[in-house]
PyMOL Python script that loads the backbone (N, CA, C, O; Angstrom):
from pymol import cmd

cmd.read_pdbstr("""\
ATOM      1  N   MET A   1       0.817  -1.196   0.000  1.00  0.00           N
ATOM      2  CA  MET A   1       0.000   0.000   0.000  1.00  0.00           C
ATOM      3  C   MET A   1       0.858   1.254   0.000  1.00  0.00           C
ATOM      4  O   MET A   1       0.407   2.315  -0.433  1.00  0.00           O
ATOM      5  N   GLY A   2       2.099   1.143   0.486  1.00  0.00           N
ATOM      6  CA  GLY A   2       2.985   2.293   0.541  1.00  0.00           C
ATOM      7  C   GLY A   2       3.314   2.834  -0.841  1.00  0.00           C
ATOM      8  O   GLY A   2       3.394   4.047  -1.034  1.00  0.00           O
ATOM      9  N   PHE A   3       3.505   1.934  -1.808  1.00  0.00           N
ATOM     10  CA  PHE A   3       3.829   2.370  -3.164  1.00  0.00           C
ATOM     11  C   PHE A   3       2.682   3.167  -3.776  1.00  0.00           C
ATOM     12  O   PHE A   3       2.901   4.208  -4.396  1.00  0.00           O
ATOM     13  N   LEU A   4       1.457   2.672  -3.597  1.00  0.00           N
ATOM     14  CA  LEU A   4       0.301   3.378  -4.155  1.00  0.00           C
ATOM     15  C   LEU A   4       0.103   4.733  -3.486  1.00  0.00           C
ATOM     16  O   LEU A   4      -0.261   5.705  -4.147  1.00  0.00           O
ATOM     17  N   ALA A   5       0.342   4.801  -2.181  1.00  0.00           N
ATOM     18  CA  ALA A   5       0.212   6.077  -1.476  1.00  0.00           C
ATOM     19  C   ALA A   5       1.261   7.069  -1.976  1.00  0.00           C
ATOM     20  O   ALA A   5       0.965   8.251  -2.156  1.00  0.00           O
ATOM     21  N   ASN A   6       2.484   6.589  -2.201  1.00  0.00           N
ATOM     22  CA  ASN A   6       3.542   7.462  -2.716  1.00  0.00           C
ATOM     23  C   ASN A   6       3.221   7.948  -4.126  1.00  0.00           C
ATOM     24  O   ASN A   6       3.437   9.116  -4.448  1.00  0.00           O
ATOM     25  N   MET A   7       2.707   7.054  -4.961  1.00  0.00           N
ATOM     26  CA  MET A   7       2.358   7.457  -6.325  1.00  0.00           C
ATOM     27  C   MET A   7       1.217   8.464  -6.329  1.00  0.00           C
ATOM     28  O   MET A   7       1.207   9.390  -7.139  1.00  0.00           O
ATOM     29  N   ALA A   8       0.255   8.285  -5.425  1.00  0.00           N
ATOM     30  CA  ALA A   8      -0.854   9.241  -5.336  1.00  0.00           C
ATOM     31  C   ALA A   8      -0.335  10.614  -4.942  1.00  0.00           C
ATOM     32  O   ALA A   8      -0.789  11.622  -5.483  1.00  0.00           O
ATOM     33  N   GLN A   9       0.605  10.671  -4.014  1.00  0.00           N
ATOM     34  CA  GLN A   9       1.187  11.957  -3.608  1.00  0.00           C
ATOM     35  C   GLN A   9       1.952  12.594  -4.758  1.00  0.00           C
ATOM     36  O   GLN A   9       1.884  13.808  -4.950  1.00  0.00           O
ATOM     37  N   ILE A  10       2.667  11.802  -5.511  1.00  0.00           N
ATOM     38  CA  ILE A  10       3.425  12.337  -6.642  1.00  0.00           C
ATOM     39  C   ILE A  10       2.479  12.927  -7.676  1.00  0.00           C
ATOM     40  O   ILE A  10       2.716  14.021  -8.187  1.00  0.00           O
ATOM     41  N   PHE A  11       1.399  12.199  -7.988  1.00  0.00           N
ATOM     42  CA  PHE A  11       0.457  12.700  -8.984  1.00  0.00           C
ATOM     43  C   PHE A  11      -0.302  13.923  -8.500  1.00  0.00           C
ATOM     44  O   PHE A  11      -0.637  14.798  -9.298  1.00  0.00           O
ATOM     45  N   LEU A  12      -0.576  13.995  -7.216  1.00  0.00           N
ATOM     46  CA  LEU A  12      -1.264  15.168  -6.691  1.00  0.00           C
ATOM     47  C   LEU A  12      -0.350  16.392  -6.699  1.00  0.00           C
ATOM     48  O   LEU A  12      -0.812  17.516  -6.892  1.00  0.00           O
ATOM     49  N   ALA A  13       0.945  16.170  -6.489  1.00  0.00           N
ATOM     50  CA  ALA A  13       1.885  17.283  -6.454  1.00  0.00           C
ATOM     51  C   ALA A  13       2.384  17.676  -7.848  1.00  0.00           C
ATOM     52  O   ALA A  13       2.967  18.748  -8.017  1.00  0.00           O
ATOM     53  N   ALA A  14       2.160  16.821  -8.836  1.00  0.00           N
ATOM     54  CA  ALA A  14       2.680  17.077 -10.181  1.00  0.00           C
ATOM     55  C   ALA A  14       1.888  18.187 -10.858  1.00  0.00           C
ATOM     56  O   ALA A  14       0.692  18.361 -10.622  1.00  0.00           O
ATOM     57  N   ASP A  15       2.582  18.923 -11.696  1.00  0.00           N
ATOM     58  CA  ASP A  15       1.906  19.956 -12.468  1.00  0.00           C
ATOM     59  C   ASP A  15       1.564  19.409 -13.854  1.00  0.00           C
ATOM     60  O   ASP A  15       1.838  18.248 -14.157  1.00  0.00           O
ATOM     61  N   GLN A  16       0.978  20.235 -14.672  1.00  0.00           N
ATOM     62  CA  GLN A  16       0.506  19.798 -15.996  1.00  0.00           C
ATOM     63  C   GLN A  16       1.663  19.342 -16.885  1.00  0.00           C
ATOM     64  O   GLN A  16       1.527  18.363 -17.618  1.00  0.00           O
ATOM     65  N   ALA A  17       2.793  20.038 -16.828  1.00  0.00           N
ATOM     66  CA  ALA A  17       3.932  19.672 -17.680  1.00  0.00           C
ATOM     67  C   ALA A  17       4.505  18.314 -17.282  1.00  0.00           C
ATOM     68  O   ALA A  17       4.915  17.534 -18.142  1.00  0.00           O
ATOM     69  N   GLY A  18       4.534  18.033 -15.994  1.00  0.00           N
ATOM     70  CA  GLY A  18       5.060  16.750 -15.540  1.00  0.00           C
ATOM     71  C   GLY A  18       4.187  15.592 -15.981  1.00  0.00           C
ATOM     72  O   GLY A  18       4.685  14.552 -16.413  1.00  0.00           O
ATOM     73  N   LEU A  19       2.878  15.777 -15.868  1.00  0.00           N
ATOM     74  CA  LEU A  19       1.969  14.721 -16.296  1.00  0.00           C
ATOM     75  C   LEU A  19       2.015  14.530 -17.810  1.00  0.00           C
ATOM     76  O   LEU A  19       1.886  13.408 -18.298  1.00  0.00           O
ATOM     77  N   ALA A  20       2.198  15.626 -18.555  1.00  0.00           N
ATOM     78  CA  ALA A  20       2.330  15.507 -20.014  1.00  0.00           C
ATOM     79  C   ALA A  20       3.592  14.737 -20.369  1.00  0.00           C
ATOM     80  O   ALA A  20       3.586  13.938 -21.306  1.00  0.00           O
ATOM     81  N   ALA A  21       4.677  14.967 -19.631  1.00  0.00           N
ATOM     82  CA  ALA A  21       5.916  14.232 -19.886  1.00  0.00           C
ATOM     83  C   ALA A  21       5.739  12.748 -19.586  1.00  0.00           C
ATOM     84  O   ALA A  21       6.253  11.900 -20.315  1.00  0.00           O
ATOM     85  N   ILE A  22       5.011  12.433 -18.513  1.00  0.00           N
ATOM     86  CA  ILE A  22       4.752  11.027 -18.195  1.00  0.00           C
ATOM     87  C   ILE A  22       3.914  10.385 -19.296  1.00  0.00           C
ATOM     88  O   ILE A  22       4.186   9.260 -19.713  1.00  0.00           O
ATOM     89  N   GLY A  23       2.897  11.100 -19.764  1.00  0.00           N
ATOM     90  CA  GLY A  23       2.058  10.568 -20.840  1.00  0.00           C
ATOM     91  C   GLY A  23       2.840  10.359 -22.121  1.00  0.00           C
ATOM     92  O   GLY A  23       2.644   9.356 -22.807  1.00  0.00           O
ATOM     93  N   ALA A  24       3.728  11.293 -22.457  1.00  0.00           N
ATOM     94  CA  ALA A  24       4.544  11.138 -23.662  1.00  0.00           C
ATOM     95  C   ALA A  24       5.501   9.961 -23.513  1.00  0.00           C
ATOM     96  O   ALA A  24       5.733   9.212 -24.462  1.00  0.00           O
ATOM     97  N   GLY A  25       6.045   9.808 -22.325  1.00  0.00           N
ATOM     98  CA  GLY A  25       6.933   8.676 -22.079  1.00  0.00           C
ATOM     99  C   GLY A  25       6.217   7.347 -22.219  1.00  0.00           C
ATOM    100  O   GLY A  25       6.767   6.395 -22.772  1.00  0.00           O
ATOM    101  N   LEU A  26       4.991   7.280 -21.718  1.00  0.00           N
ATOM    102  CA  LEU A  26       4.212   6.054 -21.863  1.00  0.00           C
ATOM    103  C   LEU A  26       3.882   5.775 -23.327  1.00  0.00           C
ATOM    104  O   LEU A  26       3.893   4.624 -23.762  1.00  0.00           O
ATOM    105  N   ALA A  27       3.586   6.834 -24.088  1.00  0.00           N
ATOM    106  CA  ALA A  27       3.287   6.654 -25.511  1.00  0.00           C
ATOM    107  C   ALA A  27       4.510   6.118 -26.252  1.00  0.00           C
ATOM    108  O   ALA A  27       4.386   5.245 -27.111  1.00  0.00           O
ATOM    109  N   VAL A  28       5.687   6.638 -25.921  1.00  0.00           N
ATOM    110  CA  VAL A  28       6.908   6.161 -26.577  1.00  0.00           C
ATOM    111  C   VAL A  28       7.196   4.717 -26.171  1.00  0.00           C
ATOM    112  O   VAL A  28       7.629   3.916 -26.999  1.00  0.00           O
ATOM    113  N   CYS A  29       6.959   4.379 -24.898  1.00  0.00           N
ATOM    114  CA  CYS A  29       7.167   2.993 -24.459  1.00  0.00           C
ATOM    115  C   CYS A  29       6.249   2.040 -25.203  1.00  0.00           C
ATOM    116  O   CYS A  29       6.673   0.953 -25.596  1.00  0.00           O
ATOM    117  N   MET A  30       5.004   2.430 -25.399  1.00  0.00           N
ATOM    118  CA  MET A  30       4.083   1.580 -26.140  1.00  0.00           C
ATOM    119  C   MET A  30       4.537   1.443 -27.601  1.00  0.00           C
ATOM    120  O   MET A  30       4.344   0.397 -28.220  1.00  0.00           O
ATOM    121  N   GLY A  31       5.132   2.494 -28.139  1.00  0.00           N
ATOM    122  CA  GLY A  31       5.651   2.422 -29.496  1.00  0.00           C
ATOM    123  C   GLY A  31       6.841   1.490 -29.616  1.00  0.00           C
ATOM    124  O   GLY A  31       7.042   0.865 -30.657  1.00  0.00           O
ATOM    125  N   THR A  32       7.635   1.393 -28.550  1.00  0.00           N
ATOM    126  CA  THR A  32       8.796   0.506 -28.614  1.00  0.00           C
ATOM    127  C   THR A  32       8.392  -0.962 -28.575  1.00  0.00           C
ATOM    128  O   THR A  32       9.129  -1.820 -29.061  1.00  0.00           O
ATOM    129  N   PHE A  33       7.232  -1.256 -28.002  1.00  0.00           N
ATOM    130  CA  PHE A  33       6.766  -2.642 -28.010  1.00  0.00           C
ATOM    131  C   PHE A  33       6.458  -3.109 -29.429  1.00  0.00           C
ATOM    132  O   PHE A  33       6.353  -4.308 -29.689  1.00  0.00           O
ATOM    133  N   SER A  34       6.317  -2.163 -30.332  1.00  0.00           N
ATOM    134  CA  SER A  34       6.088  -2.519 -31.730  1.00  0.00           C
ATOM    135  C   SER A  34       7.281  -3.281 -32.297  1.00  0.00           C
ATOM    136  O   SER A  34       7.108  -4.167 -33.134  1.00  0.00           O
ATOM    137  N   SER A  35       8.484  -2.945 -31.851  1.00  0.00           N
ATOM    138  CA  SER A  35       9.670  -3.645 -32.362  1.00  0.00           C
ATOM    139  C   SER A  35       9.669  -5.110 -31.935  1.00  0.00           C
ATOM    140  O   SER A  35      10.146  -5.975 -32.670  1.00  0.00           O
ATOM    141  N   ILE A  36       9.135  -5.385 -30.753  1.00  0.00           N
ATOM    142  CA  ILE A  36       9.026  -6.775 -30.312  1.00  0.00           C
ATOM    143  C   ILE A  36       8.043  -7.521 -31.213  1.00  0.00           C
ATOM    144  O   ILE A  36       8.284  -8.664 -31.601  1.00  0.00           O
ATOM    145  N   GLY A  37       6.939  -6.863 -31.538  1.00  0.00           N
ATOM    146  CA  GLY A  37       5.965  -7.479 -32.435  1.00  0.00           C
ATOM    147  C   GLY A  37       6.532  -7.719 -33.821  1.00  0.00           C
ATOM    148  O   GLY A  37       6.271  -8.755 -34.433  1.00  0.00           O
ATOM    149  N   GLU A  38       7.308  -6.763 -34.318  1.00  0.00           N
ATOM    150  CA  GLU A  38       7.918  -6.930 -35.644  1.00  0.00           C
ATOM    151  C   GLU A  38       8.891  -8.092 -35.655  1.00  0.00           C
ATOM    152  O   GLU A  38       8.932  -8.855 -36.621  1.00  0.00           O
ATOM    153  N   SER A  39       9.674  -8.239 -34.598  1.00  0.00           N
ATOM    154  CA  SER A  39      10.637  -9.341 -34.565  1.00  0.00           C
ATOM    155  C   SER A  39       9.920 -10.688 -34.510  1.00  0.00           C
ATOM    156  O   SER A  39      10.370 -11.659 -35.117  1.00  0.00           O
ATOM    157  N   ARG A  40       8.805 -10.744 -33.781  1.00  0.00           N
ATOM    158  CA  ARG A  40       8.044 -11.996 -33.717  1.00  0.00           C
ATOM    159  C   ARG A  40       7.407 -12.317 -35.073  1.00  0.00           C
ATOM    160  O   ARG A  40       7.363 -13.478 -35.481  1.00  0.00           O
ATOM    161  N   ILE A  41       6.916 -11.290 -35.767  1.00  0.00           N
ATOM    162  CA  ILE A  41       6.337 -11.506 -37.098  1.00  0.00           C
ATOM    163  C   ILE A  41       7.395 -12.065 -38.043  1.00  0.00           C
ATOM    164  O   ILE A  41       7.156 -13.049 -38.743  1.00  0.00           O
ATOM    165  N   ALA A  42       8.567 -11.430 -38.059  1.00  0.00           N
ATOM    166  CA  ALA A  42       9.635 -11.877 -38.952  1.00  0.00           C
ATOM    167  C   ALA A  42      10.113 -13.277 -38.576  1.00  0.00           C
ATOM    168  O   ALA A  42      10.370 -14.105 -39.450  1.00  0.00           O
ATOM    169  N   CYS A  43      10.232 -13.539 -37.277  1.00  0.00           N
ATOM    170  CA  CYS A  43      10.701 -14.843 -36.821  1.00  0.00           C
ATOM    171  C   CYS A  43       9.761 -15.957 -37.270  1.00  0.00           C
ATOM    172  O   CYS A  43      10.209 -16.990 -37.767  1.00  0.00           O
ATOM    173  N   HIS A  44       8.474 -15.748 -37.098  1.00  0.00           N
ATOM    174  CA  HIS A  44       7.517 -16.790 -37.467  1.00  0.00           C
ATOM    175  C   HIS A  44       7.378 -16.917 -38.983  1.00  0.00           C
ATOM    176  O   HIS A  44       7.119 -18.008 -39.491  1.00  0.00           O
ATOM    177  N   ALA A  45       7.546 -15.826 -39.697  1.00  0.00           N
ATOM    178  CA  ALA A  45       7.500 -15.919 -41.163  1.00  0.00           C
ATOM    179  C   ALA A  45       8.703 -16.707 -41.683  1.00  0.00           C
ATOM    180  O   ALA A  45       8.563 -17.544 -42.575  1.00  0.00           O
ATOM    181  N   ILE A  46       9.869 -16.441 -41.130  1.00  0.00           N
ATOM    182  CA  ILE A  46      11.063 -17.186 -41.541  1.00  0.00           C
ATOM    183  C   ILE A  46      10.930 -18.652 -41.154  1.00  0.00           C
ATOM    184  O   ILE A  46      11.349 -19.539 -41.898  1.00  0.00           O
ATOM    185  N   ASP A  47      10.350 -18.901 -39.994  1.00  0.00           N
ATOM    186  CA  ASP A  47      10.072 -20.278 -39.579  1.00  0.00           C
ATOM    187  C   ASP A  47       9.204 -20.985 -40.614  1.00  0.00           C
ATOM    188  O   ASP A  47       9.478 -22.124 -40.993  1.00  0.00           O
ATOM    189  N   GLY A  48       8.163 -20.304 -41.065  1.00  0.00           N
ATOM    190  CA  GLY A  48       7.275 -20.889 -42.071  1.00  0.00           C
ATOM    191  C   GLY A  48       7.972 -21.103 -43.398  1.00  0.00           C
ATOM    192  O   GLY A  48       7.710 -22.086 -44.090  1.00  0.00           O
ATOM    193  N   MET A  49       8.866 -20.182 -43.759  1.00  0.00           N
ATOM    194  CA  MET A  49       9.600 -20.327 -45.019  1.00  0.00           C
ATOM    195  C   MET A  49      10.553 -21.517 -44.967  1.00  0.00           C
ATOM    196  O   MET A  49      10.751 -22.206 -45.967  1.00  0.00           O
ATOM    197  N   VAL A  50      11.140 -21.753 -43.795  1.00  0.00           N
ATOM    198  CA  VAL A  50      12.060 -22.880 -43.652  1.00  0.00           C
ATOM    199  C   VAL A  50      11.292 -24.197 -43.722  1.00  0.00           C
ATOM    200  O   VAL A  50      11.767 -25.165 -44.317  1.00  0.00           O
ATOM    201  N   ARG A  51      10.116 -24.232 -43.121  1.00  0.00           N
ATOM    202  CA  ARG A  51       9.337 -25.464 -43.106  1.00  0.00           C
ATOM    203  C   ARG A  51       8.678 -25.769 -44.449  1.00  0.00           C
ATOM    204  O   ARG A  51       8.513 -26.931 -44.822  1.00  0.00           O
ATOM    205  N   ASN A  52       8.303 -24.710 -45.169  1.00  0.00           N
ATOM    206  CA  ASN A  52       7.602 -24.899 -46.436  1.00  0.00           C
ATOM    207  C   ASN A  52       8.152 -23.905 -47.462  1.00  0.00           C
ATOM    208  O   ASN A  52       7.559 -22.844 -47.661  1.00  0.00           O
ATOM    209  N   PRO A  53       9.261 -24.221 -48.110  1.00  0.00           N
ATOM    210  CA  PRO A  53       9.910 -23.286 -49.025  1.00  0.00           C
ATOM    211  C   PRO A  53       9.051 -22.881 -50.226  1.00  0.00           C
ATOM    212  O   PRO A  53       9.269 -21.818 -50.808  1.00  0.00           O
ATOM    213  N   GLU A  54       8.077 -23.717 -50.603  1.00  0.00           N
ATOM    214  CA  GLU A  54       7.233 -23.374 -51.746  1.00  0.00           C
ATOM    215  C   GLU A  54       6.338 -22.175 -51.461  1.00  0.00           C
ATOM    216  O   GLU A  54       5.931 -21.472 -52.386  1.00  0.00           O
ATOM    217  N   MET A  55       6.029 -21.937 -50.197  1.00  0.00           N
ATOM    218  CA  MET A  55       5.149 -20.837 -49.807  1.00  0.00           C
ATOM    219  C   MET A  55       5.925 -19.570 -49.432  1.00  0.00           C
ATOM    220  O   MET A  55       5.349 -18.632 -48.881  1.00  0.00           O
ATOM    221  N   ALA A  56       7.208 -19.541 -49.723  1.00  0.00           N
ATOM    222  CA  ALA A  56       8.046 -18.414 -49.297  1.00  0.00           C
ATOM    223  C   ALA A  56       7.556 -17.089 -49.874  1.00  0.00           C
ATOM    224  O   ALA A  56       7.564 -16.075 -49.176  1.00  0.00           O
ATOM    225  N   LYS A  57       7.135 -17.081 -51.127  1.00  0.00           N
ATOM    226  CA  LYS A  57       6.679 -15.835 -51.744  1.00  0.00           C
ATOM    227  C   LYS A  57       5.420 -15.311 -51.055  1.00  0.00           C
ATOM    228  O   LYS A  57       5.324 -14.120 -50.761  1.00  0.00           O
ATOM    229  N   ASN A  58       4.453 -16.195 -50.797  1.00  0.00           N
ATOM    230  CA  ASN A  58       3.233 -15.791 -50.092  1.00  0.00           C
ATOM    231  C   ASN A  58       3.533 -15.318 -48.682  1.00  0.00           C
ATOM    232  O   ASN A  58       3.011 -14.297 -48.233  1.00  0.00           O
ATOM    233  N   LEU A  59       4.381 -16.069 -47.986  1.00  0.00           N
ATOM    234  CA  LEU A  59       4.722 -15.694 -46.614  1.00  0.00           C
ATOM    235  C   LEU A  59       5.455 -14.367 -46.569  1.00  0.00           C
ATOM    236  O   LEU A  59       5.225 -13.562 -45.666  1.00  0.00           O
ATOM    237  N   ARG A  60       6.338 -14.129 -47.537  1.00  0.00           N
ATOM    238  CA  ARG A  60       7.093 -12.879 -47.556  1.00  0.00           C
ATOM    239  C   ARG A  60       6.167 -11.673 -47.743  1.00  0.00           C
ATOM    240  O   ARG A  60       6.304 -10.665 -47.050  1.00  0.00           O
ATOM    241  N   SER A  61       5.241 -11.785 -48.668  1.00  0.00           N
ATOM    242  CA  SER A  61       4.337 -10.654 -48.897  1.00  0.00           C
ATOM    243  C   SER A  61       3.420 -10.425 -47.694  1.00  0.00           C
ATOM    244  O   SER A  61       3.139  -9.282 -47.334  1.00  0.00           O
ATOM    245  N   THR A  62       2.962 -11.497 -47.084  1.00  0.00           N
ATOM    246  CA  THR A  62       2.136 -11.358 -45.884  1.00  0.00           C
ATOM    247  C   THR A  62       2.946 -10.774 -44.737  1.00  0.00           C
ATOM    248  O   THR A  62       2.436  -9.959 -43.969  1.00  0.00           O
ATOM    249  N   MET A  63       4.212 -11.187 -44.614  1.00  0.00           N
ATOM    250  CA  MET A  63       5.076 -10.664 -43.563  1.00  0.00           C
ATOM    251  C   MET A  63       5.304  -9.170 -43.740  1.00  0.00           C
ATOM    252  O   MET A  63       5.253  -8.413 -42.771  1.00  0.00           O
ATOM    253  N   ILE A  64       5.553  -8.744 -44.966  1.00  0.00           N
ATOM    254  CA  ILE A  64       5.784  -7.318 -45.211  1.00  0.00           C
ATOM    255  C   ILE A  64       4.550  -6.506 -44.872  1.00  0.00           C
ATOM    256  O   ILE A  64       4.661  -5.426 -44.292  1.00  0.00           O
ATOM    257  N   LEU A  65       3.379  -7.005 -45.221  1.00  0.00           N
ATOM    258  CA  LEU A  65       2.139  -6.314 -44.885  1.00  0.00           C
ATOM    259  C   LEU A  65       1.938  -6.252 -43.370  1.00  0.00           C
ATOM    260  O   LEU A  65       1.562  -5.208 -42.838  1.00  0.00           O
ATOM    261  N   ALA A  66       2.184  -7.346 -42.685  1.00  0.00           N
ATOM    262  CA  ALA A  66       2.004  -7.381 -41.231  1.00  0.00           C
ATOM    263  C   ALA A  66       3.000  -6.455 -40.532  1.00  0.00           C
ATOM    264  O   ALA A  66       2.639  -5.778 -39.569  1.00  0.00           O
ATOM    265  N   ILE A  67       4.230  -6.417 -40.996  1.00  0.00           N
ATOM    266  CA  ILE A  67       5.224  -5.533 -40.385  1.00  0.00           C
ATOM    267  C   ILE A  67       4.871  -4.073 -40.647  1.00  0.00           C
ATOM    268  O   ILE A  67       5.075  -3.223 -39.780  1.00  0.00           O
ATOM    269  N   ALA A  68       4.344  -3.775 -41.833  1.00  0.00           N
ATOM    270  CA  ALA A  68       3.935  -2.395 -42.129  1.00  0.00           C
ATOM    271  C   ALA A  68       2.789  -1.965 -41.217  1.00  0.00           C
ATOM    272  O   ALA A  68       2.783  -0.837 -40.723  1.00  0.00           O
ATOM    273  N   LEU A  69       1.825  -2.849 -40.990  1.00  0.00           N
ATOM    274  CA  LEU A  69       0.727  -2.526 -40.079  1.00  0.00           C
ATOM    275  C   LEU A  69       1.226  -2.363 -38.647  1.00  0.00           C
ATOM    276  O   LEU A  69       0.768  -1.481 -37.921  1.00  0.00           O
ATOM    277  N   ASP A  70       2.158  -3.208 -38.249  1.00  0.00           N
ATOM    278  CA  ASP A  70       2.706  -3.113 -36.899  1.00  0.00           C
ATOM    279  C   ASP A  70       3.538  -1.846 -36.736  1.00  0.00           C
ATOM    280  O   ASP A  70       3.509  -1.219 -35.677  1.00  0.00           O
ATOM    281  N   GLU A  71       4.265  -1.470 -37.754  1.00  0.00           N
ATOM    282  CA  GLU A  71       5.078  -0.248 -37.689  1.00  0.00           C
ATOM    283  C   GLU A  71       4.198   0.993 -37.600  1.00  0.00           C
ATOM    284  O   GLU A  71       4.594   1.995 -37.004  1.00  0.00           O
ATOM    285  N   SER A  72       3.007   0.931 -38.190  1.00  0.00           N
ATOM    286  CA  SER A  72       2.123   2.095 -38.117  1.00  0.00           C
ATOM    287  C   SER A  72       1.713   2.386 -36.678  1.00  0.00           C
ATOM    288  O   SER A  72       1.475   3.542 -36.329  1.00  0.00           O
ATOM    289  N   THR A  73       1.624   1.352 -35.834  1.00  0.00           N
ATOM    290  CA  THR A  73       1.300   1.610 -34.429  1.00  0.00           C
ATOM    291  C   THR A  73       2.415   2.382 -33.743  1.00  0.00           C
ATOM    292  O   THR A  73       2.144   3.240 -32.903  1.00  0.00           O
ATOM    293  N   ALA A  74       3.665   2.090 -34.086  1.00  0.00           N
ATOM    294  CA  ALA A  74       4.783   2.839 -33.505  1.00  0.00           C
ATOM    295  C   ALA A  74       4.770   4.280 -33.986  1.00  0.00           C
ATOM    296  O   ALA A  74       5.065   5.194 -33.216  1.00  0.00           O
ATOM    297  N   ILE A  75       4.434   4.489 -35.240  1.00  0.00           N
ATOM    298  CA  ILE A  75       4.367   5.851 -35.771  1.00  0.00           C
ATOM    299  C   ILE A  75       3.248   6.627 -35.098  1.00  0.00           C
ATOM    300  O   ILE A  75       3.420   7.800 -34.764  1.00  0.00           O
ATOM    301  N   TYR A  76       2.096   5.980 -34.895  1.00  0.00           N
ATOM    302  CA  TYR A  76       0.988   6.644 -34.193  1.00  0.00           C
ATOM    303  C   TYR A  76       1.396   7.009 -32.768  1.00  0.00           C
ATOM    304  O   TYR A  76       1.085   8.104 -32.299  1.00  0.00           O
ATOM    305  N   ALA A  77       2.085   6.111 -32.079  1.00  0.00           N
ATOM    306  CA  ALA A  77       2.522   6.393 -30.710  1.00  0.00           C
ATOM    307  C   ALA A  77       3.498   7.563 -30.690  1.00  0.00           C
ATOM    308  O   ALA A  77       3.443   8.405 -29.794  1.00  0.00           O
ATOM    309  N   PHE A  78       4.391   7.616 -31.673  1.00  0.00           N
ATOM    310  CA  PHE A  78       5.342   8.731 -31.747  1.00  0.00           C
ATOM    311  C   PHE A  78       4.616  10.049 -31.999  1.00  0.00           C
ATOM    312  O   PHE A  78       4.943  11.065 -31.385  1.00  0.00           O
ATOM    313  N   VAL A  79       3.638  10.038 -32.894  1.00  0.00           N
ATOM    314  CA  VAL A  79       2.865  11.253 -33.181  1.00  0.00           C
ATOM    315  C   VAL A  79       2.097  11.697 -31.943  1.00  0.00           C
ATOM    316  O   VAL A  79       2.025  12.892 -31.655  1.00  0.00           O
ATOM    317  N   ILE A  80       1.523  10.752 -31.212  1.00  0.00           N
ATOM    318  CA  ILE A  80       0.793  11.093 -29.983  1.00  0.00           C
ATOM    319  C   ILE A  80       1.742  11.704 -28.969  1.00  0.00           C
ATOM    320  O   ILE A  80       1.394  12.680 -28.305  1.00  0.00           O
ATOM    321  N   ALA A  81       2.950  11.136 -28.841  1.00  0.00           N
ATOM    322  CA  ALA A  81       3.922  11.684 -27.888  1.00  0.00           C
ATOM    323  C   ALA A  81       4.300  13.121 -28.279  1.00  0.00           C
ATOM    324  O   ALA A  81       4.395  13.991 -27.413  1.00  0.00           O
ATOM    325  N   ILE A  82       4.510  13.365 -29.547  1.00  0.00           N
ATOM    326  CA  ILE A  82       4.848  14.724 -30.003  1.00  0.00           C
ATOM    327  C   ILE A  82       3.685  15.669 -29.722  1.00  0.00           C
ATOM    328  O   ILE A  82       3.893  16.791 -29.259  1.00  0.00           O
ATOM    329  N   LEU A  83       2.462  15.219 -30.000  1.00  0.00           N
ATOM    330  CA  LEU A  83       1.295  16.069 -29.745  1.00  0.00           C
ATOM    331  C   LEU A  83       1.138  16.372 -28.257  1.00  0.00           C
ATOM    332  O   LEU A  83       0.807  17.495 -27.877  1.00  0.00           O
ATOM    333  N   ILE A  84       1.375  15.372 -27.425  1.00  0.00           N
ATOM    334  CA  ILE A  84       1.252  15.595 -25.983  1.00  0.00           C
ATOM    335  C   ILE A  84       2.270  16.631 -25.522  1.00  0.00           C
ATOM    336  O   ILE A  84       1.947  17.522 -24.737  1.00  0.00           O
ATOM    337  N   LEU A  85       3.497  16.512 -26.012  1.00  0.00           N
ATOM    338  CA  LEU A  85       4.549  17.422 -25.547  1.00  0.00           C
ATOM    339  C   LEU A  85       4.391  18.847 -26.049  1.00  0.00           C
ATOM    340  O   LEU A  85       4.599  19.799 -25.297  1.00  0.00           O
ATOM    341  N   PHE A  86       4.026  18.996 -27.310  1.00  0.00           N
ATOM    342  CA  PHE A  86       4.053  20.342 -27.894  1.00  0.00           C
ATOM    343  C   PHE A  86       2.694  21.012 -28.033  1.00  0.00           C
ATOM    344  O   PHE A  86       2.635  22.230 -28.202  1.00  0.00           O
ATOM    345  N   VAL A  87       1.616  20.269 -27.969  1.00  0.00           N
ATOM    346  CA  VAL A  87       0.294  20.878 -28.131  1.00  0.00           C
ATOM    347  C   VAL A  87      -0.416  21.043 -26.790  1.00  0.00           C
ATOM    348  O   VAL A  87      -1.031  22.078 -26.530  1.00  0.00           O
ATOM    349  N   LEU A  88      -0.328  20.030 -25.947  1.00  0.00           N
ATOM    350  CA  LEU A  88      -1.023  20.100 -24.658  1.00  0.00           C
ATOM    351  C   LEU A  88      -0.245  20.882 -23.627  1.00  0.00           C
ATOM    352  O   LEU A  88      -0.699  21.029 -22.493  1.00  0.00           O
TER     353      LEU A  88
END
""", "prot")
cmd.dss("prot")
cmd.show_as("cartoon", "prot")
cmd.util.cbc("prot")
cmd.orient("prot")
């Protein structure tokens, strides 16, 4: 309970700029998790290519599409972090 009480005091004492910095930091952290997702997508696609070489072309195109969609989440998180810092 001590940790939650300390965090409540910190948030009550924080000003608007501090909370905006925390929010931007969280947005950037969520964007970095995108790299973990991209590595898992590539790993499993390569796994599939090794197991079934005839499907390599299909798997490659699907992998590129999935990585592009996953990368867009990181870009959105970065844009949100910039908006939080400079607009709010």
